[in-house]
N, C-alpha and C positions, 0 to 999 in steps of 0.2 A: 839411552838406557844404562843404568850403572852396571849391569851384568856384563857389558861388554868391555868394561874396565878390569874384570875378574881375569886377568891373565894366567894366573897361576893354576887357576882351575882348569881339568880337562872338562869336555862335554858333558860327560855322564855326572859328574861333580856339580857343574852348572846348573843342569836340569834339575837335580836334586834340590838344590839350594833354592831355585826359582819356585818350584813346587811347594816346597815348605813355606815359603814367604807368602805365597799367595794363597795358602789354604788354611795354615795354622798360626801365623807369627801376626797376631793381633795385639794391638797394645791393651794394657789393663790399667785400669785406675789405681791408685795407693791404696784405696781401703780394699779393693779386691785382693791385691796382692798380699796386704796383711791379714784378710781373713783366709787365705789359702795357705799362708806360714801358720797359722795357728791350727788350721784344720790338719796340717800334715805333721803337728805335734810340736813345734816350735814355739817357745813362751815368751820370746822377746823379739821385737820387730824394729828396727831402726831404718830410716830413710835416710841415706848419705848422700843423695843428690837427685834432684828432680828437674828435668828440663821438659817442661808442659809443651813448649812450641815443636818439640820433635818427639815427643811420646817417650821421652827416656827417664827410667827411675831406676837407681841402684840403690839397694837395700842389703841389710846385713840383718840376718836370721841367727837366733841362738837357741840352744837347749838348755 
């Protein structure tokens, strides 16, 4: 498990991170991220990088 390699975290930090990942850290599709940015008041959305295999998307949002 990757968390065994998180040597710099203490037990409390590790537990908080695992809790977040297992309950809240779900990938979003690009169109969902774009809609969330517009809903939050941003008027420009740019996808800078998309790695579909690992569900990574880096975006820039501008007002």
